[in-house]
ZAMARGU-4260 file (C-alpha; in steps of 0.2 Angstrom, whole numbers, plus 5000, padded with zeros to 4 digits):
<rodrens>
0) 5000/5000/5000 | 5007/5017/4995 | 5005/5032/5007 | 4991/5044/5001 | 4995/5062/4996
5) 4996/5076/5009 | 4979/5083/5015 | 4971/5065/5018 | 4959/5064/5032 | 4958/5051/5046
10) 4947/5049/5061 | 4950/5042/5078 | 4938/5037/5092 | 4939/5033/5110 | 4924/5024/5117
15) 4921/5019/5135 | 4911/5020/5151 | 4912/5039/5152 | 4906/5042/5134 | 4913/5043/5116
20) 4926/5055/5109 | 4929/5057/5091 | 4944/5067/5083 | 4948/5072/5065 | 4966/5074/5059
25) 4975/5078/5043 | 4988/5066/5037 | 5003/5074/5030 | 4998/5091/5037 | 5009/5103/5047
30) 5020/5095/5060 | 5010/5090/5075 | 5006/5075/5086 | 4991/5064/5085 | 4984/5072/5101
35) 4988/5090/5098 | 4978/5105/5094 | 4959/5103/5095 | 4961/5084/5099 | 4966/5090/5116
40) 4952/5102/5118 | 4935/5099/5126 | 4933/5081/5134 | 4952/5077/5132 | 4959/5068/5147
45) 4971/5078/5158 | 4989/5076/5152 | 4984/5072/5134 | 4998/5074/5122 | 5011/5082/5134
50) 5024/5093/5127 | 5043/5092/5128 | 5051/5088/5145 | 5046/5077/5160 | 5028/5073/5164
55) 5020/5076/5181 | 5027/5060/5189 | 5045/5066/5184 | 5048/5052/5171 | 5056/5056/5154
60) 5047/5059/5138 | 5044/5044/5126 | 5061/5046/5118 | 5071/5048/5134 | 5068/5067/5135
65) 5057/5074/5122 | 5038/5074/5123 | 5025/5067/5111 | 5031/5061/5095 | 5023/5057/5078
70) 5033/5041/5074 | 5025/5026/5067 | 5034/5014/5077 | 5045/5003/5066 | 5041/5013/5050
75) 5043/5030/5044 | 5036/5045/5053 | 5018/5048/5050 | 5013/5066/5053 | 4996/5071/5058
80) 4988/5088/5062 | 4972/5086/5073 | 4959/5099/5069 | 4944/5095/5079 | 4935/5084/5092
85) 4917/5079/5095 | 4913/5073/5113 | 4897/5063/5117 | 4895/5063/5136 | 4885/5047/5137
90) 4893/5029/5133 | 4887/5019/5117 | 4874/5007/5124 | 4879/4989/5127 | 4866/4975/5125
95) 4864/4956/5123 | 4874/4957/5107 | 4888/4968/5115 | 4892/4986/5110 | 4878/4993/5100
100) 4885/4994/5082 | 4871/5004/5075 | 4872/5018/5088 | 4891/5018/5086 | 4890/5020/5068
105) 4877/5034/5069 | 4888/5044/5081 | 4904/5041/5071 | 4896/5046/5055 | 4887/5062/5062
110) 4903/5067/5071 | 4914/5064/5055 | 4903/5075/5044 | 4902/5089/5057 | 4921/5089/5059
115) 4924/5088/5040 | 4912/5102/5038 | 4921/5112/5051 | 4938/5109/5043 | 4932/5115/5026
120) 4932/5097/5019 | 4914/5093/5017 | 4912/5077/5006 | 4930/5072/5007 | 4932/5053/5010
125) 4941/5047/5026 | 4957/5037/5021 | 4956/5028/5038 | 4946/5026/5054 | 4952/5019/5070
130) 4940/5015/5085 | 4946/5010/5102 | 4933/5003/5113 | 4932/4996/5131 | 4927/4978/5130
135) 4931/4976/5111 | 4937/4958/5114 | 4922/4951/5122 | 4908/4964/5117 | 4914/4969/5100
140) 4907/4956/5089 | 4893/4967/5082 | 4905/4981/5079 | 4916/4970/5069 | 4902/4964/5059
145) 4893/4981/5055 | 4906/4995/5056 | 4917/4991/5041 | 4902/4991/5028 | 4893/5005/5037
150) 4907/5017/5037 | 4913/5013/5019 | 4895/5017/5013 | 4892/5033/5023 | 4910/5041/5023
155) 4920/5032/5009 | 4931/5024/5023 | 4945/5014/5014 | 4953/5006/5029 | 4947/5003/5047
160) 4955/4997/5063 | 4944/4991/5078 | 4955/4990/5094 | 4954/4987/5112 | 4955/5003/5122
165) 4971/4996/5130 | 4979/4995/5112 | 4974/5014/5109 | 4981/5018/5126 | 4997/5009/5121
170) 4998/5018/5104 | 4994/5035/5112 | 5007/5033/5126 | 5022/5025/5116 | 5017/5031/5098
175) 5019/5014/5091 | 5035/5009/5099 | 5039/4993/5108 | 5036/4992/5126 | 5023/4991/5140
180) 5009/5003/5145 | 4999/5001/5161 | 4982/5009/5160 | 4977/5013/5178 | 4960/5021/5181
185) 4945/5013/5189 | 4952/4997/5183 | 4969/4991/5178 | 4977/4983/5163 | 4994/4981/5157
190) 4998/4978/5138 | 5016/4975/5131 | 5022/4972/5113 | 5038/4969/5104 | 5029/4974/5088
195) 5027/4955/5084 | 5014/4950/5097 | 5004/4957/5112 | 5005/4951/5130 | 4991/4957/5142
200) 4989/4955/5161 | 4974/4959/5171 | 4959/4969/5165 | 4947/4956/5172 | 4936/4969/5180
205) 4933/4974/5198 | 4925/4957/5204 | 4939/4946/5197 | 4955/4957/5196 | 4960/4975/5191
210) 4972/4973/5205 | 4979/4990/5211 | 4967/5000/5201 | 4955/5013/5208 | 4941/5001/5213
215) 4953/4989/5221 | 4961/5003/5231 | 4944/5010/5236 | 4937/4993/5241 | 4953/4989/5251
220) 4951/5006/5260 | 4932/5003/5264 | 4936/4985/5270 | 4949/4993/5282 | 4935/5005/5287
225) 4923/4991/5291 | 4936/4982/5301 | 4938/4997/5312 | 4919/4998/5313 | 4918/4980/5319
230) 4934/4981/5330 | 4943/4968/5320 | 4962/4969/5317 | 4968/4978/5302 | 4955/4992/5304
235) 4958/5011/5301 | 4949/5024/5311 | 4955/5037/5299 | 4947/5028/5284 | 4931/5024/5294
240) 4929/5043/5297 | 4932/5047/5279 | 4920/5033/5274 | 4906/5040/5285 | 4909/5057/5279
245) 4908/5052/5261 | 4894/5038/5262 | 4885/5040/5278 | 4884/5026/5291 | 4895/5012/5285
250) 4881/4999/5290 | 4872/5006/5274 | 4887/5002/5262 | 4880/4985/5256 | 4863/4993/5252
255) 4872/5008/5243 | 4885/4998/5233 | 4878/4981/5229 | 4863/4986/5218 | 4872/4999/5208
260) 4878/4995/5190 | 4892/5008/5193 | 4898/5001/5209 | 4916/5000/5202 | 4916/5019/5200
265) 4909/5021/5217 | 4922/5010/5225 | 4935/5020/5215 | 4929/5036/5222 | 4936/5031/5239
270) 4953/5029/5232 | 4958/5048/5234 | 4952/5046/5252 | 4965/5032/5255 | 4978/5042/5247
275) 4974/5057/5258 | 4975/5047/5274 | 4991/5038/5269 | 5004/5050/5276 | 4998/5048/5294
280) 4989/5031/5294 | 4999/5015/5291 | 4984/5005/5286 | 4980/5017/5271 | 4999/5017/5267
285) 4999/4998/5266 | 4984/4998/5254 | 4994/5009/5242 | 5010/4999/5244 | 5000/4983/5240
290) 4992/4992/5225 | 5010/4997/5219 | 5015/4979/5220 | 5001/4973/5210 | 5003/4987/5196
295) 5022/4982/5195 | 5018/4964/5194 | 5006/4967/5179 | 5019/4977/5170 | 5033/4964/5173
300) 5021/4950/5167 | 5019/4958/5150 | 5035/4968/5147 | 5043/4962/5131 | 5061/4955/5130
305) 5067/4968/5117 | 5081/4980/5119 | 5075/4998/5123 | 5057/4994/5126 | 5050/5008/5137
310) 5037/5007/5151 | 5023/5021/5152 | 5009/5023/5165 | 4993/5032/5160 | 4976/5035/5168
315) 4968/5045/5181 | 4975/5034/5195 | 4991/5043/5194 | 4983/5059/5200 | 4984/5051/5218
320) 5001/5057/5218 | 5016/5053/5229 | 5006/5041/5241 | 5005/5029/5226 | 5019/5035/5215
325) 5033/5034/5228 | 5030/5015/5232 | 5026/5012/5214 | 5043/5018/5208 | 5051/5007/5221
330) 5042/4992/5215 | 5045/4995/5197 | 5064/4997/5200 | 5063/4980/5210 | 5053/4970/5197
335) 5059/4978/5181 | 5077/4984/5185 | 5085/4994/5171 | 5068/4997/5161 | 5067/5014/5155
340) 5051/5023/5162 | 5043/5037/5152 | 5029/5049/5153 | 5014/5045/5141 | 5015/5055/5125
345) 4996/5055/5123 | 4980/5048/5128 | 4969/5034/5120 | 4961/5046/5108 | 4978/5052/5101
350) 4982/5033/5101 | 4967/5030/5090 | 4973/5044/5078 | 4990/5037/5078 | 4983/5020/5073
355) 4972/5027/5059 | 4987/5038/5052 | 4998/5023/5051 | 4985/5012/5043 | 4981/5026/5030
360) 4999/5028/5026 | 5003/5010/5024 | 5017/5011/5037 | 5021/4996/5048 | 5011/4997/5064
365) 5006/4988/5079 | 5003/4969/5078 | 4986/4963/5072 | 4978/4951/5084 | 4959/4946/5084
370) 4950/4955/5098 | 4964/4967/5101 | 4968/4975/5085 | 4958/4970/5069 | 4960/4979/5052
375) 4949/4980/5037 | 4950/4987/5019 | 4962/4987/5005
</rodrens>
C-alpha cells in the first residue's frame, strides 16, 4: 500500500464508560502530534499529548527526554495535524449482542460529517478510521460485523481499525514503539508488545481482578473502614471517618453499593480518600503499597524481552500522587530493573489517531491480533 497524498483525512475514536470522543486529523499536514491541537480540547483527558520534557510524575518523555512524537513505530514517521474533536457525554449502549454497532455508527458518521465540515472538507472521504473501545474483545462482535460496511458506505472509509482501548492507550502513550503501557484508572490493565505480538495482564474487572486499580484501592480502604467499625484487626479509624463522611453510616454500604451498576466507579471514588490518609495512617499506606506491587507485577508480566522497550503509565489513578507513585517507583525498580520509564506521550484518543494515520499511510504498525487490533480494507 502506498501512502496517500498530503491533506488526507483520518478519524480516531475513543469509546468507554464515560462516553465517546471522536477526533479528525489531517495526514501529511503541518507537523504536530496525534493528540495535539483541537484533539486535546473539550473532553480530552488531563495530560493528553504532553509537550517536551518530563511529565508530572517526573519521568522522561517517550524518547528519553522529548515529549509526544509522531513516529509510526517501526516505520517512517507519520505526521498528523488534529483539527477538531466531538465529545458525546454518554456511553454507546451495550446490550445482549455487545456494544451497539448501529448507535456507534450513527455517532461516528454524524461526528465525522460535522468535523469535516468544520475543517472545510465537506464530502471528502476518510482514508482510515480507528475506533478504540472498552470491551472490544468480548463485546465487539457486532462492531466487527457492522462498522466496516457502514462506514465505507456513509463516509467512503477505505481502511478501518477496531481496537481494544488498551491498544489505543498503548499507541497514544508510546506512539507505536515497543514496550509496555499500564492503563490505571477505575480498573487496571497492562499491555506489552515487541511489535510482533501482544501480551496482556489483568483487566478482568473489579470482581475478578483489576488489582491495584482505583476500585481495588477503594474497596481495600472501605474494608479497612469496616474492620475498624467491627473492632477487627487491620482496621483504620481514619478511613472509617472518611467513609462515613463520604457515604454516611457504614452499615448502609452494602445497600448502597451492591445494587448499583456503577459500583466499580463508586468504589474508585474512595481511592483519593485512601491516598489522603496515607501520610499519617499505616493501614492506608499499606493499601497503596500493595496496589503499587500489583501494578508492577502486571507490568513485569507483559514487558517484552526487547532492547530499549519503554514502560509508560497512563490513567487518572496517577493523580493520587506521591502516596501511590513513591511506592510504585520502588516496586518497578525492583521488578523491572533497568527498564526505561517514560511519561505517556498522549491519551487513548491520540492513540486512535495514531493507529488511523499509520493504517492510512501503509506504514508498519502495531501487531494485528483478533479482539485486540483488527483491521479491514484494501
